[in-house]
VEXLUM-134004 format. One line per field, with one value per residue (C-alpha): z, y, x. Coordinates in steps of 0.5 Angstrom, whole numbers, plus 500, padded with zeros to 3 digits. Layout:
<rs>
w = Z_... $
v = Y_... $
u = X_... $
</rs>
This chain:
<rs>
w = 253_254_247_250_255_249_245_251_252_245_244_250_248_241_243_248_242_237_242_241_236_235_234_229_225_226_224_219_217_216_211_207_206_206_201_196_196_196_190_186_189_186_180_179_181_176_170_171_171_165_161_164_161_155_154_155_149_150_149_145_143_136_136_129_122_120_113_111_112_119_120_117_121_128_126_124_131_135_142_140_140_137_139_134_139_145_151_147_147_141_142_143_136_133_135_133_126_125_126_133_136_133_136_138_134_139_145_150_149_152_159_158_161_157_157_154_148_143_140_147_149_144_145_153_153_148_153_159_156_154_161_164_160_161_168_170_167_162_156_156_151_146_139_137_129_128_123_116_117_111_106_109_107_100_099_101_107_115_118_126_131_139_144_150_156_163_165_172_169_166_162_159_158_154_150_148_146_142_138_137_134_130_128_127_122_118_118_115_109_108_107_103_098_098_096_091_088_087_086_092_096_102_108_105_109_115_113_120_126_133_140_146_151_158_162_169_172_175_182_180_178_184_189_186_187_194_195_194_198_204_207_207_210_216_217_218_222_227_227_229_235_237_237_242_247_246_248_254_257_257_256_260_266_266_266_272_276_276_272_279_282_277_277_285_283_283_276_270_265_259_263_264_257_254_259_256_249_249_252_246_241_243_242_235_234_236_231_226_227_227_220_217_219_217_210_209_211_206_201_202_202_195_192_194_189_184_178_179_181_182_188_190_196_201_208_209_204_209_215_212_211_218_220_215_218_225_224_222_228_232_228_229_236_238_234_237_244_243_241_246_251_249_250_255_256_252_248_245_244_240_236_235_234_229_225_225_223_216_215_216_211_206_203_203_198_193_193_190_184_178_177_184_186_192_190_193_193_197_201_207_206_213_212_204_204_208_204_198_201_202_194_192_196_193_186_188_187_193_193_200_200_199_204_209_208_209_215_218_216_219_226_226_226_231_236_234_236_242_244_243_247_253_252_252_259_262_262_268_265_260_265_270_264_261_254_252_246_241_242_249_248_244_248_251_259_260_264_260_259_260_255_250_252_249_246_243_240_237_234_231_228_225_222_219_216_213_210_208_204_200_199_196_191_189_189_185_178_181_181_187_190_190_193_198_201_201_205_210_211_211_213_218_221_221_225_230_231_231_236_241_240_240_246_250_251_253_247_250_254_248_242_246_244_248_246_244_248_245_246_243_237_236_237_232_227_227_227_222_217_218_220_213_212_219_218_211_211_216_215_208_208_212_208_201_197_190_184_183_190_189_182_185_191_187_182_188_191_185_183_177_174_174_174_180_184_190_195_193_194_201_202_199_201_207_211_210_212_218_221_220_221_228_230_229_231_236_239_239_239_243_248_249_249_255_260_258_260_256_252_251_248_244_241_240_236_232_230_228_224_220_219_216_210_208_205_208_205_209_215_219_217_218_225_227_224_229_235_234_233_239_243_241_244_250_252_249_251_245_238_234_235_232_226_225_225_220_216_215_214_208_205_205_201_196_195_194_189_185_185_181_180_187_188_182_186_192_187_190_183_181_189_191_198_202_203_209_208_209_214_219_220_220_225_229_228_230_237_238_238_242_247_247_249_254_257_263_263_267_274_274_270_265_258_259_261_267 $
v = 370_374_378_382_385_386_389_394_396_397_402_406_407_408_413_417_417_420_425_428_433_433_426_426_432_428_421_423_430_431_425_427_434_432_427_430_436_432_429_435_439_434_433_440_442_436_439_446_443_439_445_449_444_444_451_452_452_447_449_444_444_442_438_437_439_437_437_443_437_436_443_444_439_442_449_446_446_452_448_447_453_450_453_451_447_450_449_445_448_450_444_439_442_441_434_432_435_431_425_423_421_415_412_405_400_399_403_398_399_407_404_399_401_405_400_395_398_402_407_408_410_415_418_419_426_428_424_427_434_433_430_437_441_438_436_443_445_450_446_441_436_435_433_430_429_424_425_422_424_428_424_417_421_423_416_413_410_410_417_417_422_421_425_426_428_427_422_426_432_433_439_434_428_433_436_428_427_433_432_424_426_431_426_421_425_427_419_418_423_420_413_415_419_413_409_413_414_406_404_401_400_405_402_398_401_405_411_414_411_415_413_417_417_418_422_420_415_409_412_418_415_411_417_421_415_414_422_422_416_416_422_421_414_417_423_419_413_418_423_417_415_423_422_417_420_427_424_421_427_432_429_423_426_430_423_421_427_428_435_439_436_438_445_445_445_451_451_456_454_454_449_444_445_444_438_435_437_434_427_427_429_423_418_421_421_414_412_416_413_406_407_410_404_399_402_403_396_394_398_395_388_390_393_386_382_388_390_394_401_400_402_404_409_411_410_418_420_416_419_426_424_423_429_433_430_433_439_436_432_438_442_436_434_442_442_436_438_444_441_436_441_444_437_436_428_423_422_429_429_423_426_433_429_424_430_434_428_428_435_435_429_432_438_432_429_434_432_425_429_429_436_439_441_445_452_459_458_452_453_456_451_447_439_440_444_438_433_436_438_430_429_434_431_424_427_432_438_441_449_452_458_453_449_454_457_451_449_456_456_449_451_457_454_449_455_458_452_451_458_456_450_454_459_454_451_457_457_454_452_448_444_442_439_445_448_455_458_460_467_467_464_470_475_480_480_485_492_498_501_494_491_485_478_473_469_475_477_470_470_477_475_469_472_478_473_469_475_479_473_471_479_480_474_477_484_481_484_491_494_495_501_499_492_495_500_496_490_496_500_494_488_491_498_497_491_494_500_496_492_497_501_495_492_499_498_504_506_509_503_498_502_506_512_517_523_520_523_527_521_516_520_521_514_512_516_513_506_507_510_505_499_496_496_493_487_486_486_481_476_476_473_467_466_469_470_467_472_471_474_480_482_481_485_491_491_492_497_501_500_496_500_506_513_515_521_520_522_517_512_514_515_508_504_507_511_507_501_504_506_500_495_498_499_492_488_493_496_491_484_487_489_483_479_483_478_473_479_484_480_474_479_482_476_473_479_480_472_474_480_476_470_476_477_470_468_464_468_474_471_472_479_481_478_482_488_487_486_493_496_492_494_502_501_498_503_509_507_511_507_514_512_505_508_513_507_503_509_511_503_503_510_509_502_505_511_507_502_509_512_507_513_514_506_506_511_506_500_497_497_490_488_482_483_490_491_490_498_500_494_495_503_501_497_502_507_502_500_508_508_503_506_512_508_505_511_513_520_526_525_517_516_511_512_506_506_503 $
u = 585_579_578_572_577_582_577_574_582_583_577_579_586_584_579_584_589_584_582_588_588_596_596_591_595_601_599_593_594_602_602_596_600_607_607_603_607_614_612_609_615_620_617_616_623_626_622_624_632_630_627_633_638_634_635_642_647_652_659_664_671_673_679_682_680_673_669_664_659_661_661_654_651_654_651_644_642_642_644_651_657_663_670_676_681_678_683_688_695_699_704_698_695_702_703_696_696_703_699_702_695_691_685_685_681_675_672_674_681_680_680_686_693_697_703_698_696_700_695_693_700_700_694_695_697_691_686_689_688_681_679_682_678_671_672_674_668_672_667_662_665_671_669_676_676_682_687_685_678_677_681_677_670_673_675_669_672_671_672_672_671_670_666_669_665_664_658_657_655_648_651_656_652_647_652_654_647_647_653_651_644_648_653_648_644_651_652_645_646_653_651_645_650_654_649_646_653_654_647_646_640_638_641_647_652_654_659_661_663_661_663_663_669_667_672_670_674_671_673_669_663_663_664_659_654_656_656_649_647_652_650_643_643_648_644_638_640_644_638_634_639_639_631_630_636_632_626_629_633_627_620_622_624_618_614_619_618_626_626_624_630_635_632_634_641_645_646_644_639_644_649_643_642_649_650_644_646_653_650_645_650_655_649_648_655_656_651_654_661_658_654_660_664_659_658_666_667_661_664_671_668_665_671_675_671_671_675_682_681_673_670_677_675_680_679_681_675_670_674_673_665_664_668_664_657_659_656_650_649_650_644_640_641_640_634_631_633_629_623_623_623_617_613_608_610_614_608_608_615_615_609_614_620_617_614_620_625_620_621_628_629_625_630_635_632_634_641_638_636_641_645_644_651_654_654_653_645_645_651_647_641_641_643_642_649_653_650_652_659_660_658_663_669_667_668_674_670_670_672_675_670_664_667_668_661_658_661_660_652_652_655_651_644_646_648_641_638_642_640_633_633_636_630_625_628_628_620_617_611_614_618_613_609_605_605_607_606_611_610_611_618_620_617_622_621_627_626_627_634_637_642_642_644_649_643_640_647_648_641_641_648_645_639_644_649_643_639_645_648_642_641_648_646_640_643_649_646_644_651_656_653_646_648_653_648_642_646_649_643_637_641_646_643_636_636_640_635_629_631_634_627_623_626_627_635_639_642_648_650_648_651_657_654_658_663_670_676_681_686_681_681_688_689_684_687_694_691_686_691_696_692_691_698_700_695_695_703_703_697_697_704_701_695_695_688_688_688_681_679_684_681_674_675_678_673_668_672_672_665_666_671_666_669_666_669_673_668_663_667_669_661_659_665_668_663_657_660_664_657_653_658_660_653_652_658_662_655_649_653_659_654_651_657_660_657_663_668_671_676_672_667_672_675_668_665_671_670_663_665_670_665_660_665_664_671_676_681_679_677_684_685_678_679_685_682_676_680_683_676_674_680_679_671_673_679_675_668_665_663_665_673_672_668_673_678_674_672_680_682_677_678_685_685_680_684_690_686_684_691_695_700_701_702_707_711_712_713_706_703_706_707_703_704_705_713_717_719_711_709_714_713_705_706_710_705_699_703_704_696_695_700_696_689_693_696_691_688_691_689_689_683_682_679_675_668_668 $
</rs>
């Protein structure tokens, strides 16, 4: 080997590589910027979380009769708030005072089977009650003062207490630590008093025994650890598989000069992108499946040699973990495909996707921090929400509404990324090996007076949904009136007006701003007045909402119980949403989807309309209402008719919720469902309204716009 030749080639290649500014930015600049920000950000986040937990007052239940000294020790700290017999039933209190429950001789017997220990058998109901209170987050911990505690201390004997907590919850662990510190201080005082009374030297004896009872079973503890690590590993490895496939199917084809051949085929850009997307997604999915199978087999092998009930994670849990990671692979695949499309060659694509993989995995490291759970704020954070959802499933804390929001947001991000990839594929300069600015990708090239496209409709919906969702969370403390008006006017109406004006769409064609026919107005009145009863009477029987949601909706509809006049309720809750939501969903979005055909556009826009209400329990009734509204616009050609239906539907519901005496006359004040005596006539009236819309105009003309 001629080393001088090797050195010459090395100098040539390293000079060409370092001459590329993008390579320098990715190889040198990105690590210098990312890792300090990552470490500092995680450190700051952990510090803020620790300070928040430190400032929070622990809510503790006191089960049993404590002495004045014990109560004084708990009250000396400002970080504990005790509730006597909190979460305990009357029957449990009576059995406890009767002396039915006794602690086992030592801590190890708490986790033994109840049949092998007489004391554990007697205390099983007590422990289960404490477990329900703490794990369901009603309280942070339960302090059990066992029977005979006062007498034991008075006689100079051993008094016993138990701290029941959940090791998975940082707030519960914090309560355990605070209780332990207060009780240890009491024990020191008690020992010192006994030593003085008997003339003993300090430190002679211990007067109080304290032990902590971890209510989290072994399966829950293992699930919590798997729920943190498993999604991170699977997403990382499946993303690696998608990375190389994305490069090969985009920039690789540019290098092989096969992209031009594909462009000559009589197919649409979105079809090409969708085919490539499915290919890359299958590769990523295979990688995710292999990872889940491998990890599941490893855990099962480890569980074979572990104690009974330890590492006992069912195959169904791992299967569910894979199903929930499908949206993650969809998002990553679409994102990688869009970025790889913009690359000039395979080298550029490697730089783009390598940097993007780092940026994608950075937020997921938040999941590794203790105390971070899936909640309303994290349900819309890409990839982080799915990782947290897996963690919640492993510890059996996933809620239906949060799962619904997580899946909806993940699929939404994947759809937007796929639309972006299709738009990138439509740029000839990029496909032939050149580069284009991001501004050129988002530049509208349509003619004045045109109509929106399906990609614009989906993108607008995604932006409105995310902004409206987080806007509602930020405005939660501002009051119902302010929250509703800001969301409707700023997040729904303003984007419609801005886009129509900026992109120079035809307002009449895009928003169906036409004079309504009299048949359409008559049908709108009939459907609007009775639609709530027809839809509610049928759909709510199939998927009844929980009482908490019903009470929350009633609170919102009545403006948190404020004595507002009826006209104000109609203005805020009926007229404003009717105008703003109809212009968005039956205007801009429905117009953009009409290229798919009338009925597909109505169905898709109705589904988006239902998803925008961000509740799985409202999905079906809102979807049915959206179908009625879309059909009204289709048959009349005027959005004024759907606005009238929407306003009457909301207004009648507001009026009925306000008029308790009127409801009592029809027996609706105590009813959980709309009775059939109202549902069936309402359905009949809605059908009459639909037949009026279906009937042709005099002269054989139809009500529809064309």
